[in-house]
Every structure is written in C-alpha cells, then in structure tokens.
C-alpha distance (Angstrom), angle and dihedral (degrees) to the residues before:
residue distance angle dihedral
M1 . . .
M2 3.78 . .
R3 3.80 90.3 .
S4 3.79 91.8 62.9
M5 3.79 91.4 49.0
F6 3.80 93.1 50.5
S7 3.80 90.0 46.0
G8 3.79 88.0 55.1
V9 3.80 90.5 49.4
S10 3.80 91.1 51.5
G11 3.81 88.6 50.1
L12 3.80 91.5 51.8
R13 3.79 91.5 50.5
A14 3.79 93.9 47.2
H15 3.79 94.0 47.6
Q16 3.78 90.3 46.6
T17 3.81 88.8 55.6
R18 3.78 89.5 49.4
M19 3.79 90.0 49.9
D20 3.81 90.0 50.3
V21 3.80 90.3 55.8
I22 3.81 92.2 46.1
G23 3.80 90.0 49.3
N24 3.80 90.4 51.6
N25 3.80 91.0 49.1
V26 3.80 93.0 51.2
A27 3.81 91.9 44.8
N28 3.83 89.4 55.0
V29 3.80 96.5 45.1
N30 3.83 89.3 119.8
T31 3.81 98.9 34.0
V32 3.81 112.0 124.0
G33 3.79 112.2 -112.4
F34 3.83 94.1 -3.1
K35 3.82 118.0 159.5
S36 3.78 115.5 -151.3
G37 3.79 125.0 -128.7
R38 3.79 132.0 -131.4
V39 3.81 130.6 -158.2
T40 3.79 122.3 -149.1
F41 3.81 124.2 -172.2
Q42 3.77 132.6 -140.9
E43 3.76 132.0 -170.3
I44 3.79 120.6 -105.3
F45 3.80 121.9 -122.2
S46 3.79 112.6 -68.9
Q47 3.82 125.2 -128.8
T48 3.81 110.2 -120.3
L49 3.81 113.0 -139.3
K50 3.77 95.8 176.6
G51 3.75 132.1 6.4
S52 3.76 126.1 -129.9
S53 3.83 124.8 -93.1
S54 3.79 129.8 -153.8
P55 3.80 125.4 -125.3
D56 3.85 117.3 -89.8
S57 3.78 109.7 -134.1
A58 3.77 92.2 -171.9
T59 3.80 95.8 59.1
G60 3.76 97.2 24.5
R61 3.78 92.7 -122.6
G62 3.80 115.9 149.1
G63 3.80 127.7 -127.0
T64 3.80 126.0 -101.9
N65 3.77 131.1 -137.1
P66 3.80 122.9 -124.6
M67 3.79 117.6 -90.7
Q68 3.84 111.1 -133.3
I69 3.75 136.5 166.0
G70 3.79 117.8 -155.3
L71 3.78 119.1 -129.0
G72 3.80 98.2 -147.1
L73 3.77 133.7 -89.2
G74 3.78 140.0 -67.8
V75 3.79 138.9 -165.1
G76 3.79 108.3 -80.2
A77 3.81 98.6 -173.0
V78 3.77 143.4 -18.8
D79 3.80 102.7 -146.7
T80 3.79 129.7 -167.0
I81 3.81 112.3 -132.1
T82 3.81 105.6 -140.7
T83 3.81 99.4 -171.4
R84 3.81 112.9 133.0
G85 3.78 120.2 -99.6
S86 3.78 124.8 -134.1
L87 3.81 120.1 -84.6
Q88 3.79 123.9 -111.8
R89 3.80 117.9 -157.5
T90 3.82 114.1 -131.3
D91 3.85 103.1 157.7
N92 3.81 87.1 -143.2
P93 3.83 106.6 140.5
T94 3.81 92.5 -141.2
D95 3.83 93.6 53.0
M96 3.79 114.7 95.5
A97 3.78 136.6 173.9
I98 3.80 126.9 -165.0
E99 3.81 116.3 -127.2
G100 3.78 93.4 -154.2
D101 3.79 142.8 28.3
G102 3.81 99.8 -62.6
F103 3.79 131.6 113.5
F104 3.80 133.3 -139.9
I105 3.81 113.3 -114.5
C106 3.81 117.1 -128.1
R107 3.78 138.2 168.9
G108 3.78 135.0 -178.3
G109 3.81 96.0 -140.1
S110 3.79 144.1 -40.9
G111 3.81 90.6 -68.1
D112 3.80 94.7 49.0
T113 3.78 127.9 89.0
Y114 3.79 122.2 -113.3
K115 3.79 114.2 -91.7
F116 3.78 129.0 -167.1
T117 3.78 132.6 -145.3
R118 3.78 143.3 174.8
A119 3.80 91.7 -154.6
G120 3.79 108.0 100.8
N121 3.82 98.9 -176.8
F122 3.81 94.3 128.4
T123 3.80 130.7 164.9
I124 3.81 138.2 -167.1
D125 3.81 117.8 -114.4
K126 3.81 123.6 -148.0
L127 3.81 92.0 -90.4
G128 3.80 92.2 53.8
N129 3.82 97.4 -104.2
L130 3.79 117.6 148.9
V131 3.81 102.6 -129.2
T132 3.80 142.1 170.0
G133 3.78 122.5 -113.1
S134 3.81 89.0 -93.1
G135 3.82 93.6 50.7
L136 3.81 101.3 -100.5
N137 3.80 115.5 146.2
V138 3.80 117.6 -114.0
Y139 3.80 111.9 -132.6
G140 3.79 134.0 -139.6
W141 3.80 141.6 115.9
Q142 3.83 129.9 -59.4
K143 3.81 104.3 166.7
I144 3.80 115.1 103.5
K145 3.80 117.8 -140.3
D146 3.79 116.8 -103.7
D147 3.82 93.8 -133.1
G148 3.81 93.7 85.2
S149 3.81 93.9 -112.7
G150 3.80 92.1 117.9
E151 3.81 90.7 -132.3
F152 3.78 124.4 132.2
D153 3.79 119.1 -103.8
S154 3.79 103.7 -118.5
E155 3.80 92.0 178.5
V156 3.80 93.8 74.8
E157 3.81 124.6 80.9
I158 3.80 115.8 -75.1
E159 3.80 117.8 -110.5
P160 3.82 138.6 -174.7
I161 3.81 111.1 -72.7
N162 3.79 114.7 -121.2
L163 3.80 120.4 -177.4
Y164 3.81 95.4 -161.5
S165 3.79 105.1 47.0
D166 3.78 145.1 -22.0
S167 3.79 138.0 -179.0
Y168 3.81 90.3 -75.8
R169 3.82 105.3 48.0
N170 3.78 149.8 -15.1
K171 3.80 106.9 -98.7
R172 3.80 97.1 -172.6
I173 3.81 87.9 76.3
I174 3.78 128.0 43.6
S175 3.79 111.3 -150.9
A176 3.78 121.4 -116.9
K177 3.80 117.7 -100.7
E178 3.77 123.2 -143.4
T179 3.81 116.6 -125.9
S180 3.80 109.8 -109.5
F181 3.80 104.8 165.1
A182 3.80 140.9 23.5
N183 3.79 121.6 -169.0
L184 3.81 116.6 -164.8
A185 3.80 124.8 -163.5
G186 3.80 135.6 176.2
N187 3.78 142.3 70.7
L188 3.80 134.0 -51.8
N189 3.80 112.1 -149.5
T190 3.81 109.8 -120.8
S191 3.82 89.2 -161.6
M192 3.81 90.4 73.8
P193 3.83 114.7 109.4
T194 3.77 119.8 -93.2
V195 3.81 113.3 -109.5
T196 3.79 119.8 -150.8
G197 3.77 99.6 178.5
D198 3.77 137.0 20.8
P199 3.84 106.0 -26.8
D200 3.78 123.9 -118.9
E201 3.76 122.0 -132.9
D202 3.80 94.0 -99.5
E203 3.83 90.4 52.4
L204 3.80 93.2 56.9
F205 3.77 131.3 84.6
S206 3.79 107.7 -152.4
V207 3.82 125.4 -159.1
P208 3.83 111.5 -164.3
M209 3.79 122.0 -154.2
T210 3.78 140.9 158.2
I211 3.79 125.2 -122.5
Y212 3.81 130.4 -175.6
D213 3.78 136.4 -145.3
S214 3.81 124.6 -140.1
L215 3.81 92.7 -83.6
G216 3.78 94.1 50.8
N217 3.81 97.5 -104.0
D218 3.79 107.1 153.2
Y219 3.81 125.3 -138.1
K220 3.80 125.2 -165.1
I221 3.80 108.9 -142.3
S222 3.79 135.0 165.8
V223 3.80 131.0 -145.5
E224 3.81 105.4 -145.6
F225 3.83 123.0 -157.6
W226 3.82 130.0 -168.4
K227 3.78 133.3 170.5
T228 3.80 114.3 -111.6
G229 3.80 102.2 174.1
A230 3.81 146.0 5.8
P231 3.82 108.7 -160.6
A232 3.79 121.9 169.5
A233 3.79 89.5 -100.7
G234 3.82 92.8 61.6
T235 3.80 138.4 -75.8
E236 3.77 134.4 -54.7
W237 3.78 126.0 -146.2
S238 3.76 135.3 -175.4
W239 3.80 127.5 -149.2
R240 3.74 136.7 -170.4
I241 3.79 138.3 174.5
N242 3.78 120.4 -112.1
T243 3.81 109.1 -159.9
G244 3.80 93.1 -173.4
S245 3.80 92.3 -136.8
P246 3.81 133.6 72.6
T247 3.81 90.2 -142.0
F248 3.81 93.8 55.0
T249 3.81 107.4 65.8
T250 3.80 141.6 172.9
D251 3.77 133.5 -148.4
I252 3.81 96.9 -134.7
E253 3.79 131.6 96.3
P254 3.85 123.5 -152.3
Q255 3.80 111.5 -61.3
T256 3.83 133.0 -153.7
I257 3.81 130.0 -126.0
G258 3.81 122.5 -168.4
F259 3.83 127.9 -155.3
N260 3.82 127.1 -164.9
P261 3.83 123.4 -129.1
E262 3.82 89.6 -87.6
G263 3.81 90.2 59.9
I264 3.81 93.8 -110.0
I265 3.78 119.3 134.5
D266 3.79 113.1 -108.7
S267 3.80 105.2 166.9
G268 3.77 139.0 27.4
E269 3.80 94.4 22.3
G270 3.78 93.5 138.3
P271 2.88 146.7 170.2
I272 3.78 89.4 -135.6
E273 3.79 123.2 -178.5
V274 3.79 116.9 -137.1
V275 3.80 121.9 -168.4
F276 3.80 115.1 -146.3
T277 3.79 119.9 -160.9
P278 3.82 116.3 -161.1
D279 3.77 125.8 -160.9
V280 3.81 98.8 -86.5
D281 3.82 93.1 -156.0
N282 3.82 92.1 58.2
S283 3.81 103.5 29.5
G284 3.80 101.5 39.8
T285 3.80 91.8 -141.8
G286 3.79 139.1 88.0
P287 3.82 135.2 -123.9
F288 3.81 120.4 -48.6
T289 3.79 132.7 -168.3
V290 3.80 127.1 -126.8
E291 3.81 121.7 -169.0
F292 3.83 112.7 -142.0
D293 3.81 119.2 -156.8
F294 3.85 120.1 -166.3
S295 3.81 97.8 169.5
M296 3.83 92.4 114.6
L297 3.83 95.0 58.5
T298 3.81 123.5 113.4
A299 3.82 133.0 -169.7
F300 3.80 113.5 -144.0
A301 3.78 134.1 142.5
A302 3.80 91.4 -94.5
D303 3.78 136.9 100.7
N304 3.77 119.7 -61.8
S305 3.80 107.2 -98.5
V306 3.80 106.5 160.2
K307 3.80 112.3 142.7
P308 3.81 137.6 156.3
Q309 3.79 106.1 -81.4
S310 3.79 94.9 -173.6
V311 3.78 130.2 -1.5
D312 3.78 121.1 171.3
G313 3.78 127.2 -152.5
Y314 3.77 130.9 76.2
A315 3.78 142.9 -175.3
S316 3.79 122.4 -99.7
G317 3.80 116.2 -81.2
S318 3.80 141.3 -161.6
L319 3.80 125.0 -123.9
V320 3.80 111.8 -98.4
T321 3.80 105.0 168.6
F322 3.78 141.1 -31.1
S323 3.78 141.3 -136.7
V324 3.80 135.5 -152.2
G325 3.79 123.4 -134.0
S326 3.79 127.8 -148.4
D327 3.82 87.2 -106.3
G328 3.81 90.6 60.9
V329 3.82 96.3 -108.0
L330 3.81 113.7 143.3
T331 3.81 108.9 -146.4
G332 3.80 122.6 -163.1
I333 3.81 120.2 -143.2
Y334 3.83 115.9 -151.0
D335 3.78 133.5 -158.6
N336 3.82 91.6 -112.4
G337 3.80 89.9 64.1
Q338 3.79 94.8 -104.8
Q339 3.78 129.5 123.8
Q340 3.77 132.2 -147.6
S341 3.81 134.4 -177.4
L342 3.81 111.8 -109.7
G343 3.79 103.1 -178.4
L344 3.80 147.6 -32.5
M345 3.80 122.6 -116.3
A346 3.81 116.2 -126.3
I347 3.81 118.2 -138.5
S348 3.80 125.7 -167.4
G349 3.78 129.0 -154.2
F350 3.81 129.0 -162.2
E351 3.79 132.0 -153.7
N352 3.81 89.6 -133.3
P353 3.82 112.7 21.7
A354 3.82 90.3 177.2
G355 3.81 87.7 64.4
L356 3.81 93.1 65.2
Q357 3.79 117.7 111.0
K358 3.80 120.5 -126.6
V359 3.80 114.0 -129.3
G360 3.82 100.8 174.8
D361 3.81 132.0 -98.5
N362 3.82 88.9 73.5
M363 3.81 87.8 -66.9
Y364 3.79 133.4 135.2
I365 3.79 134.1 -166.6
P366 3.82 126.6 -157.0
T367 3.79 121.9 -100.4
T368 3.79 133.0 -165.6
N369 3.81 89.0 -93.3
S370 3.83 99.0 45.7
G371 3.77 97.4 61.7
D372 3.79 127.7 -125.8
Y373 3.79 123.1 -63.2
K374 3.79 123.7 -111.2
A375 3.78 120.6 -167.9
V376 3.81 112.4 -133.3
K377 3.78 137.9 160.5
A378 3.78 119.8 -90.8
G379 3.78 110.8 -92.2
S380 3.81 94.4 31.8
G381 3.77 134.4 84.5
G382 3.80 92.5 26.9
V383 3.82 93.6 -76.3
G384 3.81 94.9 121.3
T385 3.79 133.5 -127.7
L386 3.79 131.4 -75.1
N387 3.79 125.4 -101.9
P388 3.82 104.6 -157.7
G389 3.77 121.1 -153.0
T390 3.81 92.3 30.0
L391 3.80 137.4 89.9
E392 3.78 129.6 -146.9
M393 3.77 108.5 -123.8
S394 3.80 128.7 -151.0
N395 3.80 116.7 -66.5
V396 3.81 91.4 -141.2
D397 3.83 112.4 132.6
L398 3.80 105.8 -150.9
S399 3.81 94.6 -162.9
K400 3.79 89.7 54.7
E401 3.81 92.7 44.9
F402 3.81 93.2 50.2
T403 3.80 90.0 49.4
E404 3.80 90.4 49.5
M405 3.79 88.2 48.2
I406 3.81 91.7 56.5
I407 3.80 92.3 47.0
T408 3.80 91.1 47.6
Q409 3.78 91.6 48.7
R410 3.81 91.4 51.6
G411 3.78 90.9 47.9
F412 3.81 90.9 50.2
Q413 3.83 90.9 48.9
A414 3.80 92.3 48.9
N415 3.80 92.3 51.0
S416 3.79 90.9 48.1
R417 3.81 88.2 54.1
I418 3.81 89.0 55.0
I419 3.80 89.2 57.7
T420 3.83 95.3 45.9
T421 3.79 92.4 45.1
S422 3.81 92.1 49.2
D423 3.79 88.3 49.0
E424 3.83 91.1 52.7
M425 3.79 90.5 49.5
L426 3.81 90.4 51.9
Q427 3.78 88.7 49.7
E428 3.80 89.2 54.2
L429 3.80 89.2 50.3
V430 3.81 91.9 52.2
S431 3.81 90.6 47.2
L432 3.82 91.7 61.2
K433 3.83 89.5 81.3
R434 3.80 94.5 56.4
C-alpha cells in the first residue's frame, strides 16, 4: 500500500519539475536567443518479488517471468533544444543574428571566463566598446595582417572589439591618403579649332579635379587640352596642368597626344608621372608624384566629355557610422566618403551545443560534454554567417508548450488520485477494528 503512495509522490514531483520547465519556456517566449528546455521521465528501479525461472525440458514444466513492482518515476533528463529561432528584423546596426550553429563570444573582463550567447542585441558604450545588454565585452579580432591584404589576422588571440580605438590605431579618424594616380576617360572634340600658338581660354577644354598631399591638403587643378594639328593620319592634341596657384607648381611642360584616323589614341597615352610641389610653409608637406593615364581617351567629332574616371587620395575623415557584413567584418563609414574595417567578429562552435550550461543573461559556459570552444570567422568552421540588423528570437513553440502543459496537468492529477485512493484504502483498513 505504501509503495503506491510513494509512487504517486514521485509522480507529483516529476510532473512538477516538468511544469517548472514548461513555465520557464512560456515565460521566455519573447526572450532573444532563448533555447527551450524539455523534460523526459524514466522509471525508478523496480522491487523484485520473484525471480524468473527457465523451462524444464525433463519434466515439461514451462518457465516463469520475474515478478516486479515499480517504485515510481524520476526525471530522466532536462534537455536544451538548440534548434534556431525565427529572425526578427530590427534594422539596428548593432543587432546581429547567426545563420548557423555558432555562438558569440563574450567576457566581463580579464578576470572573467569566456561566455557564449546566441542573443545578438549588442550596443556601443561611451568608450566605443561593443557590449551585451548586461555590459559584457564582445570579442573578435582587430589586428590587420602585415601582408598588405587588409584582412584581419584571425590567428592571434581574440580581444574586446572597440569601434573607436584599439592598441593598433585610432578608428575615430581615418588618415589622409596622398593622390598617386589619376585616370582620365572620355572624348576630345575634333571639331575644335586648331591652335598654333599659346591657346586662348575659348580654345581650351579644361578638366577640373582635386588631388591631395600626404596630410590631406586638397588642391584644385585642371588638365587643359587643345588641338594642335589635324593631319590626314589623325589629330594631335596638347595638354598641360594648370595648378591655379603660383605657389603650387609642377615639373612638367605641355605634352602631346596623337590619335589615329579612327579616333583611337596611338601615342602619348602615358602613364606619365607628374611631380607636384606645394608651398612647404603653408602645407607642411613636401613634393608628391601623381601618375596620369590618358589611355582611355578618344578623338571623335562629338562633344568634349573627358572627366576623371578614377582618382585616388582623400582628406582625413571622422567616423560617422558603421555597418556589419555577413562575414562579421565591422566597417566604419567616414564623413569624407571613405570606409575602413574596424574589427572582425569571432564566432565559436561546439561539438555538442546541447551540453552547454546556462548561467543566466542569455549566456552559456562550456562543460565537459559540450566540447571546447574555438574562435573562427563567420562563414567558416560550420558556425554559419551573420545576418546584421536582425535578432534571433526564442525557439519556444507555444502550441507545443500548451499541449505539454495539458498533458503534465493530467499526469499530475492522476498521480494525486493515486495518493488519495491509497489514503482511502488505508482508512478502510483502519476501520476494520471498529
């Protein structure tokens, strides 16, 4: 009699645990990156009243099965369901979701242990650190490779990502870049008059452009073209550079470009190096060389259309905003129109994500059954890519949880009836003495 009562008690306890997990799942239905739990039951060891016996071939007697009475049930496992939740679009540049099985790597400080999360609702603090809602630093790489590729060195130790500065550079400012080349393309109108001497203003076609020295000082110059000849074999043109200032000079005299009868350039196309010398007292910098390329010019009886196709160089700029790519690269956008990589997010994968231990704040830590973490770039190592401007929502299925709730409630009620029925039977037993 007591066995049935204790079995009922074990059933109440187990179903209460299951209800606790269901309640936690429902409570976190809108928690970013939450992974739901699941409870499975197992029977407790049974009491054996009589063992089994084998058949006796000599007497013809058959065998018997063991006689056992179960002693109730217990919680077999509380599993974490690691299926991915649906994505919610936020268009917040610091929100990120992982399209795969990886985890973001976070840590509260140098003395803290690494923690891992699927919740990508990050923010920027006043010092420029990329942090979680609870203030943990988000980790990645910030050191650029020395091979000139411009890629981040993912072989070095990961470090907290800071969008404003790090031990390698100041990211609030992008340094000025000196102009080194200028490619011009377009047409020179062969209907322009031929000039035999020094050209007048109306006989010139001027192409304005801006170039920069190493400190970012800008200089407005013009490349001026005029037709000097129209032989049967094509046309000839001259060009020169007008610096617009007597203190900003060049080392080049007027040059000649020849075009064949089909209007295609056949001589003097360059590239030609031109040395510009600024006023040192005002600019603070010395001479710099710009390579001019005219190979894309044509000479047809059509409007003048020559313009700078590509000119490098720019002034220094201040950080305005940033964006995140699917590869985890954070790119800064500056007020001079330039862009620069600020950092690379680190993602970690695990052999058994369900073996991670929850520690609150949407964080996990590794266990002996989850496997060790390994920081890799997004899109490699099977960790998935990033989806910026979105958040992964909870993977809780309310319809499933409500169904489990009904089943759990019925199981709890049935076990409570075992206890009340056993109690009534004991009452009947006590009443025999009356």
